[in-house]
C-alpha positions in Angstrom: 0.2 0.0 -0.2 1.1 3.4 -1.0 1.0 6.9 1.3 1.7 9.8 -0.6 2.8 12.5 1.8 0.9 15.0 0.1 -2.3 13.4 1.6 -0.8 14.4 5.2 -0.5 18.2 4.1 3.0 18.0 2.6 3.9 20.8 -0.1 6.3 20.2 -2.7 7.1 24.4 -3.0 10.9 24.4 -2.0 9.7 26.7 0.9 7.0 25.1 3.5 9.0 22.7 5.9 6.7 19.3 5.6 8.8 17.5 8.9 5.5 16.8 10.1 3.7 15.7 7.5 6.7 13.1 6.1 6.5 11.8 9.8 2.8 11.3 10.0 3.3 9.3 6.4 5.7 7.0 7.8 3.9 6.6 10.8 0.4 5.9 9.4 2.3 3.2 7.1 4.0 1.7 9.8 1.1 1.6 11.8 -0.8 0.0 9.3 1.6 -2.9 9.0 3.8 -1.6 6.4 4.4 -0.4 2.6 5.6 2.6 0.6 5.4 6.1 1.5 5.8 8.1 -1.8 7.3 11.4 -1.9 6.0 12.8 -5.7 7.1 15.2 -7.8 8.5 18.9 -6.2 10.6 19.9 -3.7 10.0 19.2 -0.5 12.2 20.2 2.9 11.9 18.8 5.8 14.0 18.4 8.9 14.9 15.1 10.8 12.3 12.1 10.2 12.2 9.2 11.7 12.4 5.9 9.3 9.9 2.8 10.9 9.9 -0.9 10.7 8.6 -2.7 7.2 8.3 1.7 5.8 10.0 1.9 2.2 10.8 5.9 1.2 10.6 5.7 -2.2 11.5 9.4 -3.9 9.6 9.4 -6.9 11.8 10.8 -10.6 11.8 14.2 -10.0 11.1 14.5 -6.8 13.5 15.8 -4.1 13.4 15.9 -0.5 15.4 18.5 0.7 17.2 19.0 4.0 16.2 22.2 6.0 19.1 24.4 6.5 17.8 25.7 9.8 19.7 23.1 12.1 16.8 23.7 14.9 14.9 21.6 12.6 17.2 18.6 13.2 16.7 16.3 16.3 18.7 15.9 19.1 17.8 12.2 19.4 19.6 10.4 16.3 22.5 8.8 18.4 25.8 10.4 17.7 28.9 10.6 15.6 31.4 7.5 16.6 34.5 9.4 16.7 36.5 11.2 18.9 36.0 15.5 19.0 33.2 14.9 16.0 30.0 15.6 17.9 29.1 18.4 15.3 28.0 15.7 13.3 25.5 13.9 16.2 22.1 15.1 13.8 21.1 13.4 10.8 18.2 14.2 8.3 17.1 10.8 8.3 17.3 8.1 11.5 15.7 4.6 12.1 16.4 2.8 15.2 15.5 -0.9 15.7 13.6 -1.0 12.7 13.4 -4.1 10.0 12.4 -4.3 6.7 13.4 -0.6 5.7 14.1 1.2 2.8 15.1 3.8 0.4 14.2 3.6 -3.0 13.2 5.3 -6.2 14.5 7.7 -8.7 14.3 10.6 -7.5 17.1 12.7 -5.1 17.5 13.1 -1.4 19.5 16.4 -1.2 20.9 17.7 2.7 21.4 21.6 1.4 25.0 20.9 3.2 26.5 23.8 1.4 29.1 25.5 3.6 27.0 28.2 3.9 24.5 26.7 5.3 26.4 24.8 7.8 29.3 26.1 8.6 32.7 24.0 9.9 32.9 22.6 13.4 35.0 26.0 14.7 31.9 28.1 13.8 29.7 29.2 16.7 26.7 27.5 15.0 28.9 24.6 13.6 26.2 21.6 13.7 26.6 19.6 10.6 24.3 17.2 10.5 24.0 13.4 8.2 22.3 12.9 5.7 21.5 9.0 7.0 22.1 7.2 10.0 20.6 4.0 10.6 20.9 2.2 14.4 20.5 -1.5 15.2 18.5 -2.1 12.1 18.2 -5.2 9.7 16.8 -6.3 6.5 17.7 -2.7 4.7 17.3 -1.7 1.3 18.7 1.2 -0.5 18.4 1.4 -4.3 18.4 3.7 -7.5 18.1 7.0 -5.7 20.7 10.0 -6.0 22.2 11.2 -3.0 23.6 14.7 -2.6 25.3 17.4 -0.6 25.2 16.2 3.0 26.8 18.5 5.5 28.8 16.0 6.5 28.6 12.1 5.8 26.5 11.0 3.6 25.1 7.7 5.8 26.4 6.2 8.8 25.2 2.3 8.9 25.7 1.6 12.9 25.6 -2.3 13.9 22.8 -3.5 11.1 22.9 -6.7 9.5 21.3 -7.9 5.7 21.8 -4.6 3.9 21.7 -4.1 0.2 22.9 -1.0 -1.2 22.3 -0.8 -5.4 22.5 1.3 -8.0 23.1 4.6 -6.3 24.5 7.8 -6.8 26.4 9.8 -4.0 27.8 13.4 -4.9 29.1 14.8 -1.5 31.4 17.6 -2.3 29.1 20.7 -0.6 31.3 20.6 2.8 33.9 18.9 4.7 33.6 15.3 6.0 31.5 14.0 2.6 31.8 10.6 3.4 29.8 8.3 1.1 28.5 5.1 2.6 29.9 4.0 6.0 29.4 1.0 7.8 30.1 0.1 11.3 29.7 -3.2 12.9 27.5 -4.3 10.4 27.6 -8.0 8.8 26.4 -9.3 5.6 26.6 -6.0 3.5 26.2 -6.1 -0.5 27.4 -2.8 -2.4 26.4 -3.1 -6.1 27.2 -0.7 -9.2 27.5 2.5 -7.3 29.0 5.7 -8.1 31.0 7.8 -5.7 32.0 11.3 -6.0 33.1 12.4 -2.1 35.2 15.0 -0.3 36.0 12.2 2.3 36.0 8.4 1.7 33.6 6.9 -0.4 33.1 4.0 1.7 34.1 3.1 5.4 34.2 0.0 6.6 34.5 0.4 11.1 33.8 -0.9 14.3 33.6 1.3 17.4 32.7 -1.6 19.5 34.4 -4.2 20.6 31.2 -7.3 20.4 30.2 -5.5 16.8 32.5 -7.2 14.4 32.7 -6.0 10.4 31.6 -9.2 8.5 31.2 -10.6 5.4 30.9 -7.5 3.3 31.1 -7.7 -0.6 31.5 -4.3 -2.7 31.5 -5.1 -6.6 31.0 -3.1 -10.0 31.6 0.3 -8.6 33.2 3.8 -9.4 35.0 6.1 -6.4 36.4 9.3 -7.3 37.8 11.1 -3.9 39.4 13.9 -2.7 40.2 11.1 0.2 40.2 7.7 -0.2 37.7 5.5 -2.4 37.6 2.4 0.4 38.6 2.5 4.0 39.1 0.1 6.1 39.9 0.3 10.1 40.8 3.5 11.6 37.7 3.3 14.1 38.7 -0.4 14.7 37.9 -1.3 18.6 35.9 -4.8 17.1 37.3 -7.1 14.2 37.0 -7.2 10.9 36.7 -10.5 8.1 35.7 -11.9 5.4 35.7 -8.6 2.8 35.8 -9.0 -1.0 36.1 -5.8 -3.0 36.3 -6.2 -7.1 35.4 -5.3 -10.5 35.6 -1.3 -9.5 37.2 1.1 -11.0 38.7 4.4 -8.7 40.0 7.6 -10.4 41.2 11.0 -9.2 41.4 10.0 -6.0 43.7 12.7 -4.1 44.9 10.2 -1.1 44.6 6.3 -1.5 42.1 4.0 -3.6 42.3 1.3 -0.7 43.3 2.8 3.0 43.6 0.0 5.6 44.2 1.0 9.2 44.3 -1.3 12.1 45.0 0.7 15.1 42.4 0.3 18.2 43.3 -3.2 19.3 41.2 -5.9 17.6 41.8 -8.5 14.5 41.2 -7.6 10.6 41.6 -10.9 8.2 40.4 -12.6 5.1 40.3 -9.8 2.9 40.6 -9.8 -0.8 41.0 -7.0 -3.8 40.6 -8.0 -7.3 40.0 -6.8 -10.8 40.7 -3.0 -10.0 41.6 -0.3 -12.5 43.4 2.8 -10.8 44.0 5.9 -12.9 45.5 9.4 -10.8 45.8 7.2 -7.6 48.9 8.1 -5.8 48.9 5.4 -3.3 46.7 2.2 -4.8 47.4 0.4 -1.4 48.2 2.3 1.8 47.8 -0.3 4.5 49.1 0.5 8.2 49.0 -1.4 11.4 49.2 1.2 14.7 47.9 2.3 17.5 45.9 5.4 17.6 42.7 6.1 19.5 39.8 6.9 17.2 36.7 6.2 18.8 35.0 8.3 21.0 34.0 5.4 23.1 37.2 3.9 23.5 39.1 4.1 26.8 41.9 6.7 27.4 45.4 5.4 25.8 45.9 3.2 23.1 44.9 -1.2 22.7 47.9 -3.4 21.9 47.7 -4.5 18.5 46.6 -8.2 17.4 46.6 -9.0 14.3 46.2 -7.8 10.8 46.3 -10.6 8.6 45.4 -12.9 4.8 45.2 -10.0 2.7 45.5 -11.0 -0.6 45.2 -8.4 -4.0 45.4 -9.5 -7.7 44.6 -8.6 -11.2 45.7 -4.8 -10.6 46.0 -2.2 -13.2 47.1 1.4 -11.8 48.4 4.7 -13.7 49.6 7.2 -11.6 51.8 9.2 -14.1 49.8 12.1 -13.3 50.9 12.1 -9.3 54.0 13.2 -8.5 56.7 10.9 -6.8 54.6 10.4 -3.7 53.0 7.0 -5.0 53.6 3.7 -4.2 51.7 0.2 -3.0 53.0 1.2 1.1 52.3 -1.6 3.7 53.5 -1.0 6.9 53.5 -3.0 10.2 55.0 -2.0 13.4 58.1 -3.3 14.7 57.0 -6.4 16.9 54.1 -6.2 15.5 54.0 -6.9 11.4 51.5 -7.3 8.8 51.1 -11.2 8.1 50.0 -13.2 5.3 49.7 -10.8 2.0 49.8 -11.8 -1.5 50.2 -9.6 -4.2 49.6 -10.9 -7.7 49.5 -9.5 -11.5 49.9 -6.3 -10.8 50.7 -3.5 -13.1 51.5 0.0 -12.3 53.3 3.1 -14.0 54.1 6.3 -12.2 55.5 9.8 -12.9 59.0 8.7 -11.4 61.4 11.7 -10.4 62.8 10.2 -7.1 65.9 11.9 -6.1 68.9 10.2 -4.6 67.6 11.2 -1.2 64.7 10.2 -1.6 66.2 6.4 -2.2 67.8 7.0 1.3 64.9 8.0 3.3 64.0 6.5 6.3 60.3 6.5 7.4 58.8 7.2 10.3 57.0 4.2 12.4 53.0 5.4 12.4 52.7 4.9 16.5 51.1 7.2 18.8 55.0 8.5 19.5 54.8 10.2 16.1 51.0 10.5 15.8 50.0 12.0 19.0 46.2 12.6 18.6 46.4 12.5 14.6 45.1 9.6 12.2 47.7 7.6 10.5 48.4 9.6 7.2 50.7 9.4 4.5 52.5 12.2 5.3 53.6 11.6 9.3 55.8 9.2 7.3 58.2 11.9 7.3 59.8 11.9 3.8 58.6 10.7 -0.1 58.4 7.3 0.1 61.9 5.4 -0.8 59.8 3.1 -3.8 58.4 3.8 -6.8 56.5 0.9 -6.9 55.9 -1.1 -3.2 57.5 -0.3 0.1 57.0 -3.0 2.7 58.4 -2.4 6.6 57.4 -5.4 9.2 55.5 -8.2 7.2 55.6 -11.7 7.9 54.8 -14.0 4.8 55.0 -11.3 1.9 53.9 -13.6 -1.6 54.9 -11.5 -4.9 54.1 -13.1 -8.3 54.1 -11.0 -11.4 54.3 -7.6 -10.5 55.4 -4.7 -13.1 56.6 -1.3 -12.0 57.9 1.3 -13.9 58.0 5.0 -14.1 57.9 8.2 -17.1 61.0 9.8 -15.8 63.9 8.4 -14.5 63.8 7.8 -10.8 66.5 7.3 -8.4 64.9 5.3 -6.3 64.5 0.9 -6.3 61.3 -0.3 -7.3 60.4 -2.0 -4.5 61.9 -1.9 -0.8 61.5 -4.5 1.8 62.3 -3.7 5.4 61.5 -6.2 8.2 59.9 -8.5 5.9 59.7 -12.2 5.4 
């Protein structure tokens, strides 16, 4: 059964705030056993709405569900951002808690209107920047065909959810800072297929903010990524385990930081991950994998956790063109002295880089990415302290590294080696 929000008083003139009308349609649909709430053609402004069990929100082609630009229209009971020092992102536009059988579908648009003129950064007195979507402890979720635009911070946060299918979704989140695409925190049984991302921050994140909620059984396929930061980040928030992750048949282009950014920081275990059949163009670091010690989660105890394990990762059939990225381009794997990354396989990889590395670059000794270097900062490439001393592969503190059919070359002469191995078995 369908429930048209106009029947509950919604006006699609881009001026009226329709929070009560949209919520009334959702509540009526839920109360009668479920169905579809329809957003028809027009532009409908709204503040925070709560999605209920067995309700699918359908935004028709030509329809826009737009976030209000008044922060007072956003509720304060929508859980919180799980990174420390980021409470300015606690609010959101669409929220669901303990719901099942929910969905967001349709060929229309959800527009956060999150430009900086509407939602200034955190150091501004008006600094709250709502996310577009947050789901907490939900199950059996479907998102398909929708376009998600201009969030003021993250596009979506999925916390402790299961049975998630995201298909044919377009995300463009360049309006403001922290424009992540899909962030799955402690989620299981997740499938992301045929999606496109153009983001100001990580396009997809896998993370674990609770020790008892692993990130497990994740598949990402047939997607395209463009990002001012990373294409896919796994870790950073890493209090719980990560296991059984497969990413394949994807294209990464014009990535400013790293295509695959894999970071184990907060004392859990990461294992059993494959990355295959990938094309990367204008990507400086195809893989930036770090084992380190860092406190990232707002709920983590003070101090840093003892590293546990980061192992069983396979990278295969990867084609990289980094010729426009300068000399800071390479595959980088760096564990910790005494806490190595284990069981890494690299096979059938071709990378063409810009070159230009000097003799000084070739002799550089990189910093260990540990708390004495990082302090309260995240483990980013610049904390290594120098240009990477290899133009192909730099690996440090690795046990059982297997390489097969690797080809590294440069456009300009380069005085560095193609492969540099330090404390590697």
